C-alpha atoms as one frame of an Amber mdcrd trajectory, in Angstrom:
protein
   1.460  28.594  -4.151   2.155  27.338  -0.613   2.328  29.523   2.440   3.739
  28.805   5.881   1.255  29.428   8.672   2.598  30.403  12.122   6.077  29.133
  11.127   5.834  26.157  13.500   8.775  23.802  13.055   8.276  20.045  12.974
  11.973  19.277  13.193  15.073  19.045  11.073  17.536  16.557   9.709  21.101
  16.697   8.472  19.964  17.295   4.883  16.641  19.123   5.249  14.269  21.120
   7.439  10.587  20.369   7.943   7.808  22.930   8.312   4.018  22.631   8.341
   2.315  24.840   5.800  -0.989  25.366   4.032  -2.240  26.201   0.598  -5.008
  28.477  -0.682  -8.553  27.292  -0.076  -9.209  27.432  -3.826  -6.963  24.421
  -4.381  -8.810  21.126  -4.136  -6.045  18.722  -5.108  -4.111  18.716  -1.841
  -4.854  18.397   1.828  -5.565  21.560   3.787  -2.448  21.246   5.935   0.783
  19.732   4.670   4.437  19.354   5.613   7.066  21.153   3.565  10.479  19.461
   3.452  13.108  21.959   2.351  16.316  20.259   1.243  19.556  22.083   1.822
  20.941  23.656  -1.328  23.954  21.362  -1.434  21.773  18.266  -1.142  19.096
  19.314  -3.621  21.101  18.894  -6.820  21.975  15.213  -6.363  18.929  14.075
  -4.410  17.142  10.967  -5.717  14.202  11.459  -3.360  11.939  13.133  -5.923
  12.475  10.518  -8.628  11.998   7.688  -6.115   8.698   9.162  -4.964   7.596
   9.567  -8.575   8.334   5.894  -9.236   6.453   4.782  -6.142   3.434   6.938
  -6.944   2.929   5.028 -10.194   3.592   1.600  -8.652   1.060  -1.209  -8.786
  -1.553  -1.381  -5.990  -0.169  -2.871  -2.783  -1.506  -3.113   0.771   1.557
  -1.265   2.039   1.365   1.715  -0.304  -0.716   3.721   2.164   1.947   3.092
   4.813   4.678   4.982   2.948   4.404   8.765   3.075   3.192  10.003  -0.341
   4.623  12.970  -2.197   1.844  15.485  -2.852   3.774  18.105  -4.793   7.227
  19.629  -5.281   8.846  22.878  -6.395  12.180  24.713  -6.269  12.999  27.787
  -4.214  15.981  30.037  -4.825  17.532  31.257  -1.584  20.767  32.995  -0.556
  22.623  29.649  -0.404  21.376  28.304  -3.732  18.385  26.454  -5.122  16.420
  24.330  -2.660  14.238  21.401  -3.674  10.992  21.585  -1.684   8.860  18.470
  -1.225   5.259  18.558  -0.021   3.891  15.731   2.157   0.819  15.119   4.322
   1.053  16.634   7.792   1.662  13.901  10.390   1.243  14.387  14.139   4.270
  12.602  15.559   7.126  10.196  14.881   8.601   7.129  16.522  11.383   9.073
  18.203   8.884  11.333  19.952   6.728   8.311  20.793   9.548   6.532  22.652
  10.220   9.076  25.382   7.277   8.222  27.619   9.391   5.998  29.893   7.378
   2.784  29.792   6.744  -0.080  27.401   3.710  -0.556  25.179   1.033  -3.228
  25.346   0.855  -6.081  22.859  -2.069  -4.705  20.833  -0.172  -1.450  20.231
   2.984  -3.302  19.175   1.040  -5.574  16.865  -0.884  -2.745  15.169   2.171
  -0.548  14.655   4.415  -3.423  13.514   1.897  -4.562  10.941   1.702  -1.141
   9.282   5.475  -0.632   9.200   6.021  -4.097   7.720   3.408  -3.523   5.025
   5.078  -0.232   4.088   8.514  -1.813   3.970   7.242  -4.709   1.879   5.847
  -2.160  -0.600   9.279  -0.518  -0.876  11.094  -3.821  -1.305   8.595  -5.134
  -3.842   9.373  -2.006  -5.869  13.138  -2.566  -5.630  13.760   0.186  -3.094
  15.912  -0.061   0.027  14.936   2.546   2.609  18.447   2.686   4.056  17.539
   4.892   7.020  14.891   3.042   9.015  14.894   4.532  12.501  12.204   5.669
  14.957  12.359   9.293  13.763  11.349   8.162  10.257   8.248   6.261  11.386
   5.394   8.767  11.258   2.141   8.649  13.233  -1.201  10.398  13.009  -4.842
   9.911  13.942  -7.058  10.506  10.946 -10.005  12.131  12.683  -7.887  14.774
  14.459  -6.668  18.034  12.928  -2.891  17.966  13.393  -2.515  21.740  13.428
  -4.750  22.072  16.485  -2.080  20.297  18.545   0.954  22.337  17.476   2.028
  24.654  20.274   2.860  28.313  19.767   6.349  28.786  18.290   9.147  30.160
  20.428  11.843  31.998  18.501  15.465  32.218  19.649  17.715  34.821  17.995
  20.837  33.407  16.361  23.958  34.516  18.204  27.274  34.494  16.394  30.365
  33.227  18.201  33.115  35.739  19.026  35.426  36.244  16.083  32.849  35.084
  13.512  31.638  37.722  11.059  27.840  37.560  10.671  26.586  37.011   7.127
  23.385  36.040   5.317  24.086  32.285   5.303  22.319  31.712   8.626  18.729
  32.523   9.609  18.047  35.325  12.060  16.030  33.035  14.347  15.885  29.343
  15.250  13.226  27.321  17.033  12.782  23.765  18.249  10.014  21.423  17.155
   6.577  22.740  18.074   4.997  19.309  18.452   4.232  18.769  22.157   5.605
  15.676  23.807   3.201  12.837  24.427   0.530  14.164  22.074  -0.456  10.624
  20.995   0.290   8.782  24.245  -3.385   8.135  24.923  -4.397   7.284  21.348
  -5.761   3.776  20.903  -3.694   1.432  18.766  -6.592   0.897  16.375  -6.855
   4.643  15.645  -3.209   5.146  14.664  -2.161   5.517  11.042   1.530   4.708
  10.630   3.657   5.605   7.605   7.318   5.170   6.729   8.787   8.589   6.000
  11.950  10.281   4.730  13.094   8.512   1.591  16.063  10.864   1.342  18.388
   7.948   2.042  16.524   5.409  -0.093  18.546   3.363  -2.588  17.423   1.407
  -5.631  18.439  -2.248  -5.392  20.462  -1.964  -8.623  22.375   1.119  -7.414
  25.902   0.021  -6.532  27.276   3.539  -6.101  25.265   4.654  -3.069  25.831
   3.855   0.597  23.205   3.508   3.340  22.931   6.303   5.890  21.534   4.002
   8.588  22.494   5.178  12.109  25.335   3.042  13.453  23.333   1.483  16.306
  20.786   0.194  13.764  23.294  -1.115  11.236  23.208  -4.773  10.277  26.343
  -6.892  10.868  27.164  -6.960   7.147  27.297  -3.149   7.134  29.455  -3.070
  10.246  31.901  -5.536   8.683  31.958  -3.796   5.285  30.513  -6.825   3.501
  28.048  -7.030   0.610  24.565  -5.873   1.562  21.056  -5.731   0.126  17.503
  -4.965   1.293  18.034  -7.233   4.316  19.750  -4.291   6.047  16.272  -2.782
   6.348  14.998  -5.939   8.053  17.702  -5.753  10.726  16.941  -2.065  11.335
  13.234  -2.944  11.432  13.818  -5.409  14.266  15.795  -2.793  16.190  13.213
  -0.051  15.790  10.199  -2.281  16.592  11.979  -3.334  19.792  12.452   0.353
  20.634   8.851   1.280  19.823   7.692  -1.560  22.109  10.063  -1.048  25.046
  10.929   2.649  24.711  14.637   1.887  24.853  17.143   1.098  22.100  18.033
  -2.539  21.485  21.732  -1.672  21.318  22.319   1.425  23.513  25.494   2.632
  21.868  27.405   5.418  23.610  28.900   7.889  21.146  30.212  10.752  23.284
  33.985  10.954  23.013  34.222   7.757  20.941  35.732   7.291  17.500  33.949
   5.369  14.761  36.093   2.253  15.097  35.615   2.167  18.857  31.850   2.509
  18.396  31.813  -0.329  15.875  33.706  -2.532  18.302  31.280  -1.633  21.094
  28.310  -2.356  18.831  29.616  -5.817  17.960  30.046  -6.508  21.677  26.461
  -5.385  22.366  25.090  -7.557  19.552  26.908 -10.574  20.957  25.650  -9.831
  24.476  22.005  -9.434  23.438  21.713 -12.015  20.657  24.629 -14.383  21.135
  23.358 -16.287  24.171  20.503 -18.161  22.533  16.790 -17.592  22.016  15.726
 -18.284  25.614  18.045 -15.641  27.028  16.927 -13.180  24.367  13.257 -13.829
  25.230  14.045 -13.122  28.897  15.907  -9.942  27.905  12.892  -8.761  25.883
  10.353  -9.720  28.551  12.178  -7.758  31.242  11.644  -4.592  29.196   7.938
  -4.999  28.428   4.958  -4.078  30.657   3.838  -6.680  33.175   0.474  -7.008
  31.407   2.073  -7.923  28.056   1.551 -11.617  28.821   4.019 -14.515  28.787
   2.681 -16.040  25.559   2.781 -12.687  23.834   6.332 -12.064  25.067   7.422
 -15.389  23.599   5.690 -14.630  20.302   7.192 -11.132  20.180  10.698 -12.427
  20.911  10.328 -14.980  18.100   9.050 -12.211  15.829  12.125 -10.082  16.580
  14.507 -13.016  16.212  13.365 -13.572  12.629  14.540 -10.043  11.785  17.729
 -10.098  13.851  19.487 -13.080  12.334  23.123 -12.075  11.977  23.380 -13.879
   8.644  21.387 -11.903   6.038  20.580 -15.153   4.214  18.763 -16.412   7.331
  17.026 -13.114   8.001  13.341 -12.814   7.154  12.082 -10.659   4.296   9.416
  -8.000   4.757   6.970 -10.335   3.023   7.902 -13.149   5.456   7.235 -10.856
   8.401   3.934  -9.705   6.919   2.773 -13.316   6.930   4.275 -13.846  10.385
   2.144 -11.007  11.760  -0.885 -12.603  10.109   0.041 -15.949  11.655   0.326
 -14.365  15.086  -3.184 -12.934  14.664  -4.605 -16.313  13.668  -3.145 -18.129
  16.672  -4.447 -15.558  19.153  -0.914 -14.727  20.196   0.702 -11.312  20.441
  -2.600  -9.474  20.989
């Protein structure tokens, strides 16, 4: 049996809520503190997330397996809105979205260490015929192994739910809401070598032979073939990977798409214009664009290597785009040539 301690919220998504919780000390099979992902009742019935995790847990050994969040346990909970699938994961300290609000770029050693772990995790998924489909900074999870995550969670602040005028209150909504209790900047000073990075949230993952599902990738991270409604495969993850690594390095999105007051078609048109502006003027201009957004101590050789690294993932033709395995060897090559460090 799991129990929620202090009811501190880690965050929420459009299909699930996340809470840290613990389990009785008598249990020795799980970690002391874990994250409980509670799927919404409507999403629980058709979710493939549990079966995908079960497949991955029995997969062959791979260097990237430890860089994909593992499923520790699962159960069902019957609530007022229906039956909720509950998934139990290790408790992680932060995510890429929270790590990109510090207002300044990262140094080369940080970018290299984080990129390597994400690429290994993605290669593990692709080698097991899984497309993540929702690679974005919020789904890249960070922790530092020697630190107790729970010690850093701040005290929860509850806000009573207020019903709008004319709406009859009922039991479908909680009595209280609260924002994430993870403090901002909690891993800002952590050394790159101490960070453990894992790909999380396989709720949007798709098997490569599944022709009936559609990716839920945020529009600004969507590959050109998705934007144009063309055939797609695991290479959509590689495009999103390039976008999110750029953001983790520079702390700004590669394609800053404005959505307020815009329709989907207008946003798609704007995105295509942004892609052309950033990538359509040749490698040298792209390298300058990247370098202007990195810290001054990143180093000219490392900027050039990083720009080349990103370019391999941001080829507009999926056939020319690198695979996760290609990028894994590219990172290794960059190590060997003393670049990008």
